[in-house]
C-alpha positions in Angstrom: 135.0 112.4 110.1 135.5 114.2 106.8 136.3 110.0 105.3 133.9 108.7 107.7 131.0 110.5 106.0 132.6 109.6 102.3 133.2 106.4 103.0 129.8 106.1 104.0 128.3 107.8 101.1 130.3 104.9 99.5 127.7 101.9 101.3 125.3 104.1 101.2 125.4 103.9 97.2 126.3 99.9 97.5 123.2 99.8 99.8 121.0 101.1 97.3 122.3 99.0 94.0 121.7 95.5 96.2 118.5 97.5 97.0 117.4 97.2 93.3 118.9 93.8 93.0 116.9 92.8 95.7 114.3 94.5 94.0 114.5 92.2 91.1 114.9 89.1 93.5 111.4 90.0 95.0 109.4 90.9 91.9 110.7 87.7 89.7 110.6 85.3 92.9 108.2 82.5 91.8 107.5 83.7 88.6 110.0 81.6 86.4 111.5 84.2 85.4 115.8 84.0 86.4 116.8 86.9 88.7 119.8 86.6 86.7 119.8 87.7 83.0 117.2 89.6 81.0 116.2 93.0 81.0 113.9 95.2 83.5 111.1 96.1 81.6 108.3 98.4 82.0 105.4 96.1 83.7 102.6 98.1 81.8 104.1 98.6 78.8 106.9 96.0 78.6 109.2 98.4 77.2 112.9 97.9 78.3 114.3 99.8 80.1 117.5 101.8 79.7 120.4 102.1 82.3 119.7 105.5 82.6 116.2 104.5 83.8 117.7 101.4 86.0 120.1 104.3 88.1 118.9 103.4 92.2 116.4 106.5 93.6 117.9 108.2 91.1 115.8 107.1 88.0 112.5 107.2 90.2 112.9 111.2 91.4 114.2 111.8 87.8 110.9 110.2 86.0 108.6 111.6 88.9 107.8 107.9 89.3 106.7 107.1 86.1 107.5 105.3 83.0 109.1 107.3 80.4 107.1 105.7 77.8 103.1 105.1 79.0 103.2 107.4 82.3 101.8 104.8 84.5 103.1 104.9 88.0 106.4 103.6 88.8 106.1 101.3 92.4 107.2 103.3 95.5 109.2 99.6 96.6 111.9 100.4 94.3 112.8 103.1 95.8 112.0 102.4 99.5 113.7 99.3 99.1 116.4 101.0 97.6 116.6 103.5 100.3 116.6 101.3 103.2 118.9 98.6 102.0 121.3 101.6 101.7 120.6 102.9 105.2 120.9 99.3 106.6 124.7 98.7 105.0 125.5 102.1 106.2 124.9 100.8 110.0 126.2 98.2 109.8 129.5 99.3 108.4 129.4 101.7 111.3 128.9 98.8 113.5 131.9 96.6 112.2 134.3 97.5 109.8 135.6 94.0 109.2 135.5 93.3 105.8 134.4 89.8 107.0 131.7 90.3 109.4 130.0 93.3 107.6 129.9 91.0 104.2 128.4 88.3 106.2 126.0 90.9 107.9 125.4 92.4 104.3 123.8 88.8 103.5 121.8 88.1 106.7 120.2 91.1 106.1 119.8 91.5 102.5 117.8 88.3 102.7 115.3 89.4 105.9 114.6 92.5 103.3 113.8 90.0 100.7 111.9 87.5 103.1 109.5 91.2 104.7 108.8 92.9 101.0 107.9 89.0 99.9 105.7 88.4 102.7 103.8 92.5 102.6 103.4 92.0 99.0 102.3 88.1 99.2 101.4 87.8 102.3 103.8 84.0 102.7 107.0 83.8 103.7 109.4 82.7 101.1 110.2 79.0 102.0 113.2 78.8 100.5 114.8 82.3 101.7 113.6 81.9 105.5 115.8 78.7 105.1 119.0 80.6 103.8 118.7 82.8 106.0 118.7 80.2 108.9 121.6 78.9 107.3 123.6 82.3 107.4 122.5 83.0 111.1 122.8 79.6 112.2 127.0 80.0 111.1 126.6 82.9 112.7 126.8 80.9 115.8 130.3 79.6 115.1 131.7 83.3 114.1 130.7 84.8 117.9 130.7 81.2 120.0 127.6 81.9 122.0 125.9 78.9 121.9 122.8 80.4 124.0 122.0 81.3 120.5 120.9 78.1 119.9 118.9 77.7 123.1 117.3 81.2 121.9 116.2 80.7 118.4 114.8 77.0 119.4 112.3 79.0 121.7 111.4 81.3 119.6 110.8 78.8 117.3 109.0 77.4 119.9 106.5 79.8 120.9 105.7 80.8 117.3 104.9 77.4 116.2 102.7 76.8 119.3 100.3 79.9 118.1 100.3 78.4 115.0 99.5 75.4 116.4 96.7 77.0 118.6 94.8 78.8 116.2 95.1 76.1 113.6 97.3 78.8 111.3 94.0 81.4 112.1 97.0 83.6 114.7 100.0 83.1 112.5 101.3 81.4 110.1 103.9 78.9 110.3 105.6 80.7 108.0 106.9 82.9 111.1 107.9 80.3 113.2 110.8 79.0 111.0 111.7 83.1 110.8 111.5 83.5 114.7 114.5 80.3 114.4 116.8 82.2 112.6 116.2 85.7 114.6 116.7 83.8 117.9 120.0 82.3 116.4 120.8 86.1 115.3 119.7 88.0 118.3 120.2 85.8 121.5 117.0 85.5 123.9 116.9 88.9 125.2 117.1 90.6 122.1 114.9 88.3 120.8 112.5 88.3 122.9 112.9 92.0 122.9 112.5 91.9 119.1 109.6 90.1 119.1 107.8 92.3 121.7 108.6 95.3 119.5 106.9 92.9 116.3 104.3 92.8 118.5 103.8 96.2 119.7 104.4 97.8 115.8 101.8 95.0 114.4 99.1 96.5 116.6 99.3 100.1 115.9 99.7 99.6 111.7 97.0 97.4 112.2 94.3 100.0 114.2 95.6 102.7 111.7 94.5 100.2 109.0 90.9 99.6 110.7 90.4 103.9 111.9 91.6 105.0 108.1 90.2 102.8 105.5 87.2 100.7 107.4 85.9 99.1 104.6 89.0 97.8 102.9 90.2 96.3 106.7 88.5 94.9 109.8 89.0 92.4 113.1 89.1 89.6 111.1 91.1 91.3 108.4 94.8 89.3 107.6 97.8 91.9 107.3 101.8 89.8 107.4 103.6 89.5 110.1 105.9 89.0 108.8 107.8 92.4 108.1 107.1 92.8 111.6 109.3 90.8 113.3 112.1 91.9 110.5 111.3 95.4 111.6 111.6 94.2 115.3 115.1 91.8 114.2 116.6 94.9 112.7 115.7 97.4 115.7 117.0 95.2 117.7 119.9 94.6 116.6 121.3 98.0 115.9 119.5 99.3 119.4 118.7 96.5 121.6 121.1 97.0 124.3 119.9 101.1 124.5 115.8 99.8 124.5 116.9 96.9 127.1 118.5 99.6 129.5 115.9 102.4 129.0 113.1 100.1 129.5 115.2 98.3 132.8 
């Protein structure tokens, strides 16, 4: 138990560090800035951050969510992505302690986190990263040798592509259809359908809450990014899909 707890702490810290890098990718994507070079800086006063201001989660807490120079508020995105990435890495470690399987799933979920947060910020699924995710999910078919998942990907893609075509992009973006392709390859048809169902349920609840809490900003015709809900449903279904399906049926 002690060894597992210690290992979990190490994996969480590792995930938080990766999450810090994912934040850099999300914020610099399509801005012309390199994601692998160039020091991080405050977006308000351009102060270059020191090493102790870049510690995942801890720096946000110690700085009380503000820049040490200009006192501008630091986005909650930073600690949120770092914490979520750390938790997901721990869950992946618990599910498979095989180093190859763990590393492969870490890659997949890292790209899913990038896609979810970028879509939330800009309401567009980043084409490059969704195809990298799809490529990894396709490679995963060879890892598990479950070719039913291949068909599942095309079924989910066709469903979202149909919604996109019928509504002419008003209900759903085509990026969501491309994302659904990889989700089907990753989860298979049963868990994939569960993930999509969960995404619609959670999206509907969040949509209603936004309208009720901020009627001046949101209405029945307002659009919100659906990719984050798809990826949330995917994560829930991946980790607990069998238990959820067993409970419901």
